[in-house]
N, CA, C, O and the ligand as a Tripos MOL2 file, in Angstrom:
@<TRIPOS>MOLECULE
protein
  313   311    79     0     0
PROTEIN
NO_CHARGES

@<TRIPOS>ATOM
      1 N          28.0390   20.9160  -33.1340 N.3       1 MET1
      2 CA         27.1580   20.9630  -32.3170 C.3       1 MET1
      3 C          27.0970   22.1080  -31.3280 C.2       1 MET1
      4 O          28.0130   22.2380  -30.5160 O.2       1 MET1
      5 N          25.9780   23.0250  -31.3490 N.am      2 ALA2
      6 CA         26.1510   24.2070  -30.5610 C.3       2 ALA2
      7 C          26.0940   23.9380  -29.0720 C.2       2 ALA2
      8 O          25.5670   22.9050  -28.6600 O.2       2 ALA2
      9 N          26.6230   24.8400  -28.2470 N.am      3 GLU3
     10 CA         26.6740   24.6450  -26.7150 C.3       3 GLU3
     11 C          25.3070   25.3420  -26.2110 C.2       3 GLU3
     12 O          24.9250   26.3940  -26.7220 O.2       3 GLU3
     13 N          24.7710   24.8560  -25.4340 N.am      4 VAL4
     14 CA         23.4230   25.5020  -24.7880 C.3       4 VAL4
     15 C          23.8490   25.5330  -23.2060 C.2       4 VAL4
     16 O          24.6650   24.7720  -22.6860 O.2       4 VAL4
     17 N          23.0660   26.6500  -22.5080 N.am      5 GLN5
     18 CA         22.9610   26.7180  -21.1410 C.3       5 GLN5
     19 C          21.7250   25.8570  -20.8660 C.2       5 GLN5
     20 O          20.6320   26.2160  -21.3050 O.2       5 GLN5
     21 N          21.8530   24.8110  -20.2040 N.am      6 CYS6
     22 CA         20.7110   24.0030  -19.8600 C.3       6 CYS6
     23 C          19.7150   24.2320  -18.8430 C.2       6 CYS6
     24 O          20.0630   24.2280  -17.6620 O.2       6 CYS6
     25 N          18.4360   24.4450  -19.1900 N.am      7 ALA7
     26 CA         17.5410   24.8300  -18.0350 C.3       7 ALA7
     27 C          17.2220   23.8000  -17.0610 C.2       7 ALA7
     28 O          16.6640   24.1040  -16.0070 O.2       7 ALA7
     29 N          17.5380   22.6100  -17.3400 N.am      8 ARG8
     30 CA         17.2790   21.3940  -16.4170 C.3       8 ARG8
     31 C          18.4560   21.2000  -15.5510 C.2       8 ARG8
     32 O          18.3050   21.1650  -14.3290 O.2       8 ARG8
     33 N          19.6520   21.0680  -16.1100 N.am      9 CYS9
     34 CA         20.6360   20.7490  -15.1470 C.3       9 CYS9
     35 C          21.6350   22.0160  -14.7540 C.2       9 CYS9
     36 O          22.4060   22.0550  -13.7950 O.2       9 CYS9
     37 N          21.4510   22.8570  -15.5780 N.am     10 GLY10
     38 CA         22.0470   24.2390  -15.1950 C.3      10 GLY10
     39 C          23.6990   24.3620  -15.7220 C.2      10 GLY10
     40 O          24.5200   25.1810  -15.3100 O.2      10 GLY10
     41 N          23.8650   23.5460  -16.5130 N.am     11 THR11
     42 CA         25.3650   23.4540  -17.0360 C.3      11 THR11
     43 C          25.3170   23.8510  -18.5020 C.2      11 THR11
     44 O          24.3120   23.7180  -19.2010 O.2      11 THR11
     45 N          26.4740   24.3470  -18.9160 N.am     12 ARG12
     46 CA         26.7180   24.4890  -20.4340 C.3      12 ARG12
     47 C          27.1910   23.3100  -21.0160 C.2      12 ARG12
     48 O          28.1370   22.7360  -20.4770 O.2      12 ARG12
     49 N          26.6650   22.8420  -22.0670 N.am     13 GLY13
     50 CA         27.1440   21.7250  -22.7490 C.3      13 GLY13
     51 C          26.5340   21.4500  -24.0650 C.2      13 GLY13
     52 O          25.5950   22.1520  -24.4410 O.2      13 GLY13
     53 N          27.0000   20.4610  -24.8190 N.am     14 PRO14
     54 CA         26.5570   20.3560  -26.1580 C.3      14 PRO14
     55 C          24.8160   20.2790  -26.2300 C.2      14 PRO14
     56 O          24.1380   19.7420  -25.3550 O.2      14 PRO14
     57 N          24.3900   20.7850  -27.1830 N.am     15 GLY15
     58 CA         22.8640   20.6580  -27.3230 C.3      15 GLY15
     59 C          22.5520   19.7720  -28.4600 C.2      15 GLY15
     60 O          23.3840   19.0980  -29.0670 O.2      15 GLY15
     61 N          21.3150   19.8270  -28.6950 N.am     16 LEU16
     62 CA         20.8560   18.9330  -29.9770 C.3      16 LEU16
     63 C          21.3820   19.7550  -31.3460 C.2      16 LEU16
     64 O          21.7430   20.9250  -31.4810 O.2      16 LEU16
     65 N          21.2750   18.6850  -32.2720 N.am     17 GLU17
     66 CA         21.7060   19.3160  -33.6500 C.3      17 GLU17
     67 C          20.5920   20.1190  -34.3190 C.2      17 GLU17
     68 O          20.7100   21.1460  -34.9870 O.2      17 GLU17
     69 N          19.4790   19.4370  -34.0020 N.am     18 GLN18
     70 CA         18.1470   19.9940  -34.7070 C.3      18 GLN18
     71 C          16.8180   19.8870  -33.8960 C.2      18 GLN18
     72 O          16.6250   18.7980  -33.3550 O.2      18 GLN18
     73 N          15.9520   20.7780  -33.7450 N.am     19 PRO19
     74 CA         14.7320   20.4760  -32.9880 C.3      19 PRO19
     75 C          14.2530   19.0710  -33.1020 C.2      19 PRO19
     76 O          14.2210   18.4480  -34.1630 O.2      19 PRO19
     77 N          13.8850   18.6140  -31.9490 N.am     20 PRO20
     78 CA         13.6530   17.0750  -31.9510 C.3      20 PRO20
     79 C          11.8860   17.0390  -32.3870 C.2      20 PRO20
     80 O          11.2750   15.9850  -32.5650 O.2      20 PRO20
     81 N          11.3670   18.1970  -32.4840 N.am     21 MET21
     82 CA         10.0710   18.2170  -32.9070 C.3      21 MET21
     83 C           9.5940   19.5620  -33.4820 C.2      21 MET21
     84 O          10.1570   20.5860  -33.0970 O.2      21 MET21
     85 N           8.6150   19.6240  -34.3590 N.am     22 PRO22
     86 CA          8.3790   21.0400  -35.0250 C.3      22 PRO22
     87 C           7.7010   21.8640  -33.9440 C.2      22 PRO22
     88 O           7.1730   21.3020  -32.9850 O.2      22 PRO22
     89 N           7.7060   23.3450  -34.0950 N.am     23 GLY23
     90 CA          6.8230   24.0460  -33.3070 C.3      23 GLY23
     91 C           7.7200   24.5440  -32.0450 C.2      23 GLY23
     92 O           8.9300   24.3550  -31.9260 O.2      23 GLY23
     93 N           6.8640   25.2250  -31.1220 N.am     24 ARG24
     94 CA          7.5510   26.0930  -30.0470 C.3      24 ARG24
     95 C           8.2700   25.1480  -28.9560 C.2      24 ARG24
     96 O           9.1970   25.5990  -28.2840 O.2      24 ARG24
     97 N           7.8280   23.8660  -28.8070 N.am     25 TYR25
     98 CA          8.4830   22.8810  -27.9770 C.3      25 TYR25
     99 C          10.0760   22.5890  -28.5770 C.2      25 TYR25
    100 O          11.1310   22.7510  -27.9640 O.2      25 TYR25
    101 N           9.9010   22.1530  -29.8430 N.am     26 GLY26
    102 CA         11.2000   22.0360  -30.5160 C.3      26 GLY26
    103 C          12.2380   23.0380  -30.4100 C.2      26 GLY26
    104 O          13.4080   22.7860  -30.1220 O.2      26 GLY26
    105 N          11.7530   24.2150  -30.6590 N.am     27 GLU27
    106 CA         12.6890   25.3710  -30.5200 C.3      27 GLU27
    107 C          13.1740   25.6810  -28.9610 C.2      27 GLU27
    108 O          14.3240   25.9890  -28.6460 O.2      27 GLU27
    109 N          12.2390   25.5580  -28.2070 N.am     28 ALA28
    110 CA         12.7210   25.7490  -26.7480 C.3      28 ALA28
    111 C          13.7270   24.7010  -26.4240 C.2      28 ALA28
    112 O          14.6650   24.9920  -25.6810 O.2      28 ALA28
    113 N          13.6110   23.5350  -26.9100 N.am     29 ILE29
    114 CA         14.6370   22.4530  -26.5960 C.3      29 ILE29
    115 C          15.8140   22.8240  -27.1470 C.2      29 ILE29
    116 O          16.7920   23.0530  -26.4360 O.2      29 ILE29
    117 N          15.8460   22.9240  -28.4800 N.am     30 LEU30
    118 CA         17.1320   23.3940  -28.9970 C.3      30 LEU30
    119 C          17.8340   24.4310  -28.4190 C.2      30 LEU30
    120 O          19.0620   24.3510  -28.3690 O.2      30 LEU30
    121 N          17.2470   25.4080  -27.9650 N.am     31 ALA31
    122 CA         17.7410   26.4980  -27.0880 C.3      31 ALA31
    123 C          18.1940   26.3640  -25.6660 C.2      31 ALA31
    124 O          19.1490   27.0310  -25.2670 O.2      31 ALA31
    125 N          17.5430   25.5190  -24.8680 N.am     32 ASN32
    126 CA         17.5430   25.3140  -23.7450 C.3      32 ASN32
    127 C          17.8170   24.0100  -22.9920 C.2      32 ASN32
    128 O          17.6910   23.9030  -21.7720 O.2      32 ASN32
    129 N          18.2120   23.0010  -23.8320 N.am     33 THR33
    130 CA         18.2110   21.5020  -23.2820 C.3      33 THR33
    131 C          19.5890   21.0070  -23.8140 C.2      33 THR33
    132 O          19.9000   21.1520  -24.9960 O.2      33 THR33
    133 N          20.3750   20.4360  -22.9270 N.am     34 CYS34
    134 CA         21.6000   19.8110  -23.2850 C.3      34 CYS34
    135 C          21.3640   18.4160  -23.8190 C.2      34 CYS34
    136 O          20.3170   17.8090  -23.5940 O.2      34 CYS34
    137 N          22.3300   17.9370  -24.5100 N.am     35 ALA35
    138 CA         21.9960   16.3460  -25.1020 C.3      35 ALA35
    139 C          21.7040   15.3600  -24.0260 C.2      35 ALA35
    140 O          20.8540   14.4710  -24.0700 O.2      35 ALA35
    141 N          22.5150   15.6320  -23.0630 N.am     36 GLU36
    142 CA         22.3900   14.6410  -21.7740 C.3      36 GLU36
    143 C          20.8360   14.5990  -21.1490 C.2      36 GLU36
    144 O          20.2400   13.5740  -20.8200 O.2      36 GLU36
    145 N          20.3760   15.8510  -21.0770 N.am     37 CYS37
    146 CA         19.0910   15.9540  -20.3180 C.3      37 CYS37
    147 C          17.8790   15.5310  -21.4000 C.2      37 CYS37
    148 O          16.8090   15.0830  -20.9880 O.2      37 CYS37
    149 N          18.1530   15.7170  -22.7960 N.am     38 TRP38
    150 CA         17.2850   15.1250  -23.7740 C.3      38 TRP38
    151 C          17.1490   13.6510  -23.7950 C.2      38 TRP38
    152 O          16.1280   13.0180  -24.0660 O.2      38 TRP38
    153 N          18.5640   13.0920  -23.4050 N.am     39 LYS39
    154 CA         18.4120   11.6700  -23.4340 C.3      39 LYS39
    155 C          17.7510   11.1470  -22.1210 C.2      39 LYS39
    156 O          17.1430   10.0780  -22.0620 O.2      39 LYS39
    157 N          17.9180   11.9510  -21.1370 N.am     40 ALA40
    158 CA         17.2410   11.6010  -19.8210 C.3      40 ALA40
    159 C          15.6170   11.6110  -20.0950 C.2      40 ALA40
    160 O          14.9090   10.8230  -19.4670 O.2      40 ALA40
    161 N          15.1170   12.4140  -20.9330 N.am     41 TRP41
    162 CA         13.7620   12.3860  -21.1850 C.3      41 TRP41
    163 C          13.3270   11.4040  -22.0250 C.2      41 TRP41
    164 O          12.1940   10.9380  -21.9070 O.2      41 TRP41
    165 N          14.0800   11.0420  -22.8460 N.am     42 GLN42
    166 CA         13.7710    9.8420  -23.7060 C.3      42 GLN42
    167 C          13.5410    8.6520  -22.8670 C.2      42 GLN42
    168 O          12.6620    7.8770  -23.2450 O.2      42 GLN42
    169 N          14.2030    8.3790  -21.7680 N.am     43 THR43
    170 CA         13.9510    7.3590  -20.7520 C.3      43 THR43
    171 C          12.7060    7.7350  -20.0630 C.2      43 THR43
    172 O          11.7590    6.9510  -19.9920 O.2      43 THR43
    173 N          12.6830    8.9480  -19.5410 N.am     44 GLU44
    174 CA         11.4410    9.2580  -18.6420 C.3      44 GLU44
    175 C          10.1530    9.5040  -19.5150 C.2      44 GLU44
    176 O           9.0750    9.6200  -18.9330 O.2      44 GLU44
    177 N          10.2100    9.5740  -20.6450 N.am     45 GLN45
    178 CA          9.1510    9.6620  -21.6120 C.3      45 GLN45
    179 C           8.2220    8.4380  -21.7280 C.2      45 GLN45
    180 O           6.9940    8.4440  -21.8110 O.2      45 GLN45
    181 N           9.1290    7.3070  -21.7150 N.am     46 THR46
    182 CA          8.4310    6.0850  -21.7490 C.3      46 THR46
    183 C           7.7760    5.7130  -20.5110 C.2      46 THR46
    184 O           6.6880    5.1390  -20.5500 O.2      46 THR46
    185 N           8.2940    5.9670  -19.5160 N.am     47 LEU47
    186 CA          7.4370    5.9300  -18.1260 C.3      47 LEU47
    187 C           6.3360    6.6490  -18.0160 C.2      47 LEU47
    188 O           5.2910    6.1580  -17.5890 O.2      47 LEU47
    189 N           6.4610    8.0210  -18.4280 N.am     48 VAL48
    190 CA          5.1210    8.9790  -18.5720 C.3      48 VAL48
    191 C           4.1380    8.2920  -19.4520 C.2      48 VAL48
    192 O           2.9760    8.2140  -19.0520 O.2      48 VAL48
    193 N           4.4410    7.8210  -20.5200 N.am     49 ILE49
    194 CA          3.5570    7.2730  -21.5640 C.3      49 ILE49
    195 C           2.7230    6.1770  -20.9580 C.2      49 ILE49
    196 O           1.4940    6.1150  -20.9850 O.2      49 ILE49
    197 N           3.5150    5.3640  -20.4340 N.am     50 ASN50
    198 CA          2.9370    4.0070  -19.6750 C.3      50 ASN50
    199 C           1.9860    4.2640  -18.4640 C.2      50 ASN50
    200 O           0.8990    3.6980  -18.3480 O.2      50 ASN50
    201 N           2.5100    5.2100  -17.5330 N.am     51 HIS51
    202 CA          1.9230    5.6360  -16.4120 C.3      51 HIS51
    203 C           0.6290    6.2730  -16.9730 C.2      51 HIS51
    204 O          -0.4030    5.6530  -16.7150 O.2      51 HIS51
    205 N           0.5260    7.2830  -17.6190 N.am     52 TYR52
    206 CA         -0.7030    7.9750  -18.0300 C.3      52 TYR52
    207 C          -1.3060    7.1850  -19.2140 C.2      52 TYR52
    208 O          -2.2700    7.7360  -19.7450 O.2      52 TYR52
    209 N          -0.9710    6.1590  -19.6550 N.am     53 ARG53
    210 CA         -1.5190    5.5520  -20.7710 C.3      53 ARG53
    211 C          -1.7490    6.4910  -21.8560 C.2      53 ARG53
    212 O          -2.9030    6.6190  -22.2650 O.2      53 ARG53
    213 N          -0.7270    7.2230  -22.4220 N.am     54 LEU54
    214 CA         -0.8660    8.2770  -23.3890 C.3      54 LEU54
    215 C          -0.7520    7.6080  -24.7270 C.2      54 LEU54
    216 O           0.1270    6.7790  -24.9630 O.2      54 LEU54
    217 N          -1.6520    7.9810  -25.5920 N.am     55 ARG55
    218 CA         -1.3030    7.5680  -26.9050 C.3      55 ARG55
    219 C          -0.7700    8.8350  -27.7210 C.2      55 ARG55
    220 O          -1.5640    9.7310  -28.0070 O.2      55 ARG55
    221 N           0.5280    8.9060  -28.0850 N.am     56 PRO56
    222 CA          1.2410   10.1620  -28.5590 C.3      56 PRO56
    223 C           0.7700   10.5560  -30.0030 C.2      56 PRO56
    224 O           1.0920   11.6450  -30.4770 O.2      56 PRO56
    225 N          -0.0090    9.6380  -30.7050 N.am     57 HIS57
    226 CA         -0.3540    9.7020  -32.0300 C.3      57 HIS57
    227 C          -1.7790   10.4680  -32.0770 C.2      57 HIS57
    228 O          -2.2380   10.9570  -33.1090 O.2      57 HIS57
    229 N          -2.4360   10.5030  -30.7670 N.am     58 ILE58
    230 CA         -3.5310   11.4650  -30.7530 C.3      58 ILE58
    231 C          -3.2390   12.9620  -30.0850 C.2      58 ILE58
    232 O          -2.7160   13.1350  -28.9840 O.2      58 ILE58
    233 N          -3.6730   13.9600  -30.9530 N.am     59 PRO59
    234 CA         -3.2670   15.3390  -30.4260 C.3      59 PRO59
    235 C          -3.3200   15.5860  -28.9530 C.2      59 PRO59
    236 O          -2.3930   16.1090  -28.3340 O.2      59 PRO59
    237 N          -4.4700   15.1790  -28.4040 N.am     60 TYR60
    238 CA         -4.8440   15.5500  -26.9710 C.3      60 TYR60
    239 C          -3.7650   14.9400  -26.0850 C.2      60 TYR60
    240 O          -3.1430   15.6440  -25.2890 O.2      60 TYR60
    241 N          -3.5400   13.6250  -26.2210 N.am     61 ASP61
    242 CA         -2.3760   12.8690  -25.5380 C.3      61 ASP61
    243 C          -1.1310   13.4840  -25.7380 C.2      61 ASP61
    244 O          -0.3750   13.6930  -24.7890 O.2      61 ASP61
    245 N          -0.8340   13.8170  -26.9800 N.am     62 ARG62
    246 CA          0.5900   14.3730  -27.3620 C.3      62 ARG62
    247 C           0.8240   15.6690  -26.5970 C.2      62 ARG62
    248 O           1.9750   15.9250  -26.2430 O.2      62 ARG62
    249 N          -0.2270   16.5580  -26.2950 N.am     63 GLN63
    250 CA         -0.0900   17.6800  -25.7510 C.3      63 GLN63
    251 C           0.0350   17.5730  -24.1130 C.2      63 GLN63
    252 O           0.5830   18.4540  -23.4500 O.2      63 GLN63
    253 N          -0.4920   16.4870  -23.5940 N.am     64 GLN64
    254 CA         -0.1600   16.0890  -22.3060 C.3      64 GLN64
    255 C           1.2550   15.7180  -22.0700 C.2      64 GLN64
    256 O           1.9050   16.1210  -21.1060 O.2      64 GLN64
    257 N           1.7530   14.8420  -23.0990 N.am     65 LEU65
    258 CA          3.0220   14.4730  -22.9720 C.3      65 LEU65
    259 C           4.1200   15.6350  -23.0190 C.2      65 LEU65
    260 O           5.1770   15.6730  -22.3900 O.2      65 LEU65
    261 N           3.6230   16.5450  -23.8940 N.am     66 TYR66
    262 CA          4.8180   17.7540  -24.0970 C.3      66 TYR66
    263 C           4.5120   18.7110  -22.7840 C.2      66 TYR66
    264 O           5.3360   19.5670  -22.4620 O.2      66 TYR66
    265 N           3.4150   18.5420  -22.1210 N.am     67 ARG67
    266 CA          3.5090   19.2870  -20.8310 C.3      67 ARG67
    267 C           4.4090   18.7070  -19.8590 C.2      67 ARG67
    268 O           5.1450   19.4060  -19.1630 O.2      67 ARG67
    269 N           4.3680   17.4300  -19.7940 N.am     68 HIS68
    270 CA          5.2990   16.6130  -18.8620 C.3      68 HIS68
    271 C           6.6550   17.0730  -19.2050 C.2      68 HIS68
    272 O           7.3990   17.5180  -18.3310 O.2      68 HIS68
    273 N           7.0050   16.9860  -20.4210 N.am     69 MET69
    274 CA          8.3210   17.0460  -20.9760 C.3      69 MET69
    275 C           8.7890   18.4900  -20.7780 C.2      69 MET69
    276 O           9.9910   18.7130  -20.6300 O.2      69 MET69
    277 N           7.8750   19.4930  -20.7690 N.am     70 SER70
    278 CA          8.2060   20.8600  -20.4220 C.3      70 SER70
    279 C           8.5440   20.9570  -19.2510 C.2      70 SER70
    280 O           9.5810   21.5730  -19.0060 O.2      70 SER70
    281 N           7.8430   20.4320  -18.2760 N.am     71 GLU71
    282 CA          8.1400   20.4110  -16.9360 C.3      71 GLU71
    283 C           9.3350   19.6950  -16.6960 C.2      71 GLU71
    284 O          10.2000   20.2790  -16.0430 O.2      71 GLU71
    285 N           9.5800   18.4150  -17.1370 N.am     72 PHE72
    286 CA         10.8920   17.7870  -16.8230 C.3      72 PHE72
    287 C          12.1010   18.5790  -17.1660 C.2      72 PHE72
    288 O          13.1010   18.6600  -16.4520 O.2      72 PHE72
    289 N          11.9300   19.1550  -18.3130 N.am     73 LEU73
    290 CA         13.1600   19.7870  -18.9220 C.3      73 LEU73
    291 C          13.2630   21.2660  -18.3350 C.2      73 LEU73
    292 O          14.2330   21.9760  -18.6020 O.2      73 LEU73
    293 N          12.2070   21.6990  -17.5140 N.am     74 LYS74
    294 CA         12.1800   23.0610  -17.0080 C.3      74 LYS74
    295 C          12.3130   24.1220  -18.1120 C.2      74 LYS74
    296 O          13.1260   25.0460  -18.0760 O.2      74 LYS74
    297 N          11.3350   23.8670  -19.1990 N.am     75 LEU75
    298 CA         11.2010   24.8220  -20.1990 C.3      75 LEU75
    299 C           9.9180   25.7050  -19.9790 C.2      75 LEU75
    300 O           8.8570   25.3080  -19.4970 O.2      75 LEU75
    301 N          10.2030   26.9510  -20.4120 N.am     76 ASP76
    302 CA          9.2270   27.9100  -20.0990 C.3      76 ASP76
    303 C           8.1800   27.8800  -21.2300 C.2      76 ASP76
    304 O           7.8400   28.9250  -21.7850 O.2      76 ASP76
    305 N           7.6990   26.7480  -21.5490 N.am     77 VAL77
    306 CA          6.8480   26.5610  -22.5400 C.3      77 VAL77
    307 C           5.4690   25.8400  -22.0460 C.2      77 VAL77
    308 O           5.6140   24.8220  -21.3690 O.2      77 VAL77
    309 N           4.2870   26.2380  -22.2990 N.am     78 VAL78
    310 CA          3.1430   25.4740  -21.9550 C.3      78 VAL78
    311 C           2.3820   24.8170  -23.1410 C.2      78 VAL78
    312 O           1.3780   24.1380  -22.9280 O.2      78 VAL78
    313 ZN         21.1630   19.4390  -19.1690 Zn       79 ZN79
@<TRIPOS>BOND
     1     1     2 1
     2     2     3 1
     3     3     4 2
     4     3     5 am
     5     5     6 1
     6     6     7 1
     7     7     8 2
     8     7     9 am
     9     9    10 1
    10    10    11 1
    11    11    12 2
    12    11    13 am
    13    13    14 1
    14    14    15 1
    15    15    16 2
    16    15    17 am
    17    17    18 1
    18    18    19 1
    19    19    20 2
    20    19    21 am
    21    21    22 1
    22    22    23 1
    23    23    24 2
    24    23    25 am
    25    25    26 1
    26    26    27 1
    27    27    28 2
    28    27    29 am
    29    29    30 1
    30    30    31 1
    31    31    32 2
    32    31    33 am
    33    33    34 1
    34    34    35 1
    35    35    36 2
    36    35    37 am
    37    37    38 1
    38    38    39 1
    39    39    40 2
    40    39    41 am
    41    41    42 1
    42    42    43 1
    43    43    44 2
    44    43    45 am
    45    45    46 1
    46    46    47 1
    47    47    48 2
    48    47    49 am
    49    49    50 1
    50    50    51 1
    51    51    52 2
    52    51    53 am
    53    53    54 1
    54    54    55 1
    55    55    56 2
    56    55    57 am
    57    57    58 1
    58    58    59 1
    59    59    60 2
    60    59    61 am
    61    61    62 1
    62    62    63 1
    63    63    64 2
    64    63    65 am
    65    65    66 1
    66    66    67 1
    67    67    68 2
    68    67    69 am
    69    69    70 1
    70    70    71 1
    71    71    72 2
    72    71    73 am
    73    73    74 1
    74    74    75 1
    75    75    76 2
    76    75    77 am
    77    77    78 1
    78    78    79 1
    79    79    80 2
    80    79    81 am
    81    81    82 1
    82    82    83 1
    83    83    84 2
    84    83    85 am
    85    85    86 1
    86    86    87 1
    87    87    88 2
    88    87    89 am
    89    89    90 1
    90    90    91 1
    91    91    92 2
    92    91    93 am
    93    93    94 1
    94    94    95 1
    95    95    96 2
    96    95    97 am
    97    97    98 1
    98    98    99 1
    99    99   100 2
   100    99   101 am
   101   101   102 1
   102   102   103 1
   103   103   104 2
   104   103   105 am
   105   105   106 1
   106   106   107 1
   107   107   108 2
   108   107   109 am
   109   109   110 1
   110   110   111 1
   111   111   112 2
   112   111   113 am
   113   113   114 1
   114   114   115 1
   115   115   116 2
   116   115   117 am
   117   117   118 1
   118   118   119 1
   119   119   120 2
   120   119   121 am
   121   121   122 1
   122   122   123 1
   123   123   124 2
   124   123   125 am
   125   125   126 1
   126   126   127 1
   127   127   128 2
   128   127   129 am
   129   129   130 1
   130   130   131 1
   131   131   132 2
   132   131   133 am
   133   133   134 1
   134   134   135 1
   135   135   136 2
   136   135   137 am
   137   137   138 1
   138   138   139 1
   139   139   140 2
   140   139   141 am
   141   141   142 1
   142   142   143 1
   143   143   144 2
   144   143   145 am
   145   145   146 1
   146   146   147 1
   147   147   148 2
   148   147   149 am
   149   149   150 1
   150   150   151 1
   151   151   152 2
   152   151   153 am
   153   153   154 1
   154   154   155 1
   155   155   156 2
   156   155   157 am
   157   157   158 1
   158   158   159 1
   159   159   160 2
   160   159   161 am
   161   161   162 1
   162   162   163 1
   163   163   164 2
   164   163   165 am
   165   165   166 1
   166   166   167 1
   167   167   168 2
   168   167   169 am
   169   169   170 1
   170   170   171 1
   171   171   172 2
   172   171   173 am
   173   173   174 1
   174   174   175 1
   175   175   176 2
   176   175   177 am
   177   177   178 1
   178   178   179 1
   179   179   180 2
   180   179   181 am
   181   181   182 1
   182   182   183 1
   183   183   184 2
   184   183   185 am
   185   185   186 1
   186   186   187 1
   187   187   188 2
   188   187   189 am
   189   189   190 1
   190   190   191 1
   191   191   192 2
   192   191   193 am
   193   193   194 1
   194   194   195 1
   195   195   196 2
   196   195   197 am
   197   197   198 1
   198   198   199 1
   199   199   200 2
   200   199   201 am
   201   201   202 1
   202   202   203 1
   203   203   204 2
   204   203   205 am
   205   205   206 1
   206   206   207 1
   207   207   208 2
   208   207   209 am
   209   209   210 1
   210   210   211 1
   211   211   212 2
   212   211   213 am
   213   213   214 1
   214   214   215 1
   215   215   216 2
   216   215   217 am
   217   217   218 1
   218   218   219 1
   219   219   220 2
   220   219   221 am
   221   221   222 1
   222   222   223 1
   223   223   224 2
   224   223   225 am
   225   225   226 1
   226   226   227 1
   227   227   228 2
   228   227   229 am
   229   229   230 1
   230   230   231 1
   231   231   232 2
   232   231   233 am
   233   233   234 1
   234   234   235 1
   235   235   236 2
   236   235   237 am
   237   237   238 1
   238   238   239 1
   239   239   240 2
   240   239   241 am
   241   241   242 1
   242   242   243 1
   243   243   244 2
   244   243   245 am
   245   245   246 1
   246   246   247 1
   247   247   248 2
   248   247   249 am
   249   249   250 1
   250   250   251 1
   251   251   252 2
   252   251   253 am
   253   253   254 1
   254   254   255 1
   255   255   256 2
   256   255   257 am
   257   257   258 1
   258   258   259 1
   259   259   260 2
   260   259   261 am
   261   261   262 1
   262   262   263 1
   263   263   264 2
   264   263   265 am
   265   265   266 1
   266   266   267 1
   267   267   268 2
   268   267   269 am
   269   269   270 1
   270   270   271 1
   271   271   272 2
   272   271   273 am
   273   273   274 1
   274   274   275 1
   275   275   276 2
   276   275   277 am
   277   277   278 1
   278   278   279 1
   279   279   280 2
   280   279   281 am
   281   281   282 1
   282   282   283 1
   283   283   284 2
   284   283   285 am
   285   285   286 1
   286   286   287 1
   287   287   288 2
   288   287   289 am
   289   289   290 1
   290   290   291 1
   291   291   292 2
   292   291   293 am
   293   293   294 1
   294   294   295 1
   295   295   296 2
   296   295   297 am
   297   297   298 1
   298   298   299 1
   299   299   300 2
   300   299   301 am
   301   301   302 1
   302   302   303 1
   303   303   304 2
   304   303   305 am
   305   305   306 1
   306   306   307 1
   307   307   308 2
   308   307   309 am
   309   309   310 1
   310   310   311 1
   311   311   312 2
@<TRIPOS>SUBSTRUCTURE
     1 MET1         2 RESIDUE 1 A MET
     2 ALA2         6 RESIDUE 1 A ALA
     3 GLU3        10 RESIDUE 1 A GLU
     4 VAL4        14 RESIDUE 1 A VAL
     5 GLN5        18 RESIDUE 1 A GLN
     6 CYS6        22 RESIDUE 1 A CYS
     7 ALA7        26 RESIDUE 1 A ALA
     8 ARG8        30 RESIDUE 1 A ARG
     9 CYS9        34 RESIDUE 1 A CYS
    10 GLY10       38 RESIDUE 1 A GLY
    11 THR11       42 RESIDUE 1 A THR
    12 ARG12       46 RESIDUE 1 A ARG
    13 GLY13       50 RESIDUE 1 A GLY
    14 PRO14       54 RESIDUE 1 A PRO
    15 GLY15       58 RESIDUE 1 A GLY
    16 LEU16       62 RESIDUE 1 A LEU
    17 GLU17       66 RESIDUE 1 A GLU
    18 GLN18       70 RESIDUE 1 A GLN
    19 PRO19       74 RESIDUE 1 A PRO
    20 PRO20       78 RESIDUE 1 A PRO
    21 MET21       82 RESIDUE 1 A MET
    22 PRO22       86 RESIDUE 1 A PRO
    23 GLY23       90 RESIDUE 1 A GLY
    24 ARG24       94 RESIDUE 1 A ARG
    25 TYR25       98 RESIDUE 1 A TYR
    26 GLY26      102 RESIDUE 1 A GLY
    27 GLU27      106 RESIDUE 1 A GLU
    28 ALA28      110 RESIDUE 1 A ALA
    29 ILE29      114 RESIDUE 1 A ILE
    30 LEU30      118 RESIDUE 1 A LEU
    31 ALA31      122 RESIDUE 1 A ALA
    32 ASN32      126 RESIDUE 1 A ASN
    33 THR33      130 RESIDUE 1 A THR
    34 CYS34      134 RESIDUE 1 A CYS
    35 ALA35      138 RESIDUE 1 A ALA
    36 GLU36      142 RESIDUE 1 A GLU
    37 CYS37      146 RESIDUE 1 A CYS
    38 TRP38      150 RESIDUE 1 A TRP
    39 LYS39      154 RESIDUE 1 A LYS
    40 ALA40      158 RESIDUE 1 A ALA
    41 TRP41      162 RESIDUE 1 A TRP
    42 GLN42      166 RESIDUE 1 A GLN
    43 THR43      170 RESIDUE 1 A THR
    44 GLU44      174 RESIDUE 1 A GLU
    45 GLN45      178 RESIDUE 1 A GLN
    46 THR46      182 RESIDUE 1 A THR
    47 LEU47      186 RESIDUE 1 A LEU
    48 VAL48      190 RESIDUE 1 A VAL
    49 ILE49      194 RESIDUE 1 A ILE
    50 ASN50      198 RESIDUE 1 A ASN
    51 HIS51      202 RESIDUE 1 A HIS
    52 TYR52      206 RESIDUE 1 A TYR
    53 ARG53      210 RESIDUE 1 A ARG
    54 LEU54      214 RESIDUE 1 A LEU
    55 ARG55      218 RESIDUE 1 A ARG
    56 PRO56      222 RESIDUE 1 A PRO
    57 HIS57      226 RESIDUE 1 A HIS
    58 ILE58      230 RESIDUE 1 A ILE
    59 PRO59      234 RESIDUE 1 A PRO
    60 TYR60      238 RESIDUE 1 A TYR
    61 ASP61      242 RESIDUE 1 A ASP
    62 ARG62      246 RESIDUE 1 A ARG
    63 GLN63      250 RESIDUE 1 A GLN
    64 GLN64      254 RESIDUE 1 A GLN
    65 LEU65      258 RESIDUE 1 A LEU
    66 TYR66      262 RESIDUE 1 A TYR
    67 ARG67      266 RESIDUE 1 A ARG
    68 HIS68      270 RESIDUE 1 A HIS
    69 MET69      274 RESIDUE 1 A MET
    70 SER70      278 RESIDUE 1 A SER
    71 GLU71      282 RESIDUE 1 A GLU
    72 PHE72      286 RESIDUE 1 A PHE
    73 LEU73      290 RESIDUE 1 A LEU
    74 LYS74      294 RESIDUE 1 A LYS
    75 LEU75      298 RESIDUE 1 A LEU
    76 ASP76      302 RESIDUE 1 A ASP
    77 VAL77      306 RESIDUE 1 A VAL
    78 VAL78      310 RESIDUE 1 A VAL
    79 ZN79       313 GROUP 0 **** ****
């Protein structure tokens, strides 16, 4: 597992083994998010989906979810 400088918590630690999703978000997370913060997003994600009533299988809703994710993980991706 490669080490990453995490954009969210600011520490160096183990990252993910592979991008959690295809495209620019997946690449950004692989490069800038530690495994712990990714786990934190997994929990947060459920709250966000419920709060905004998102349907992640619909592209528009998925984009909204990714925006929240990018903000949460302090990724420089829109
Ligand atoms: Zn982190």
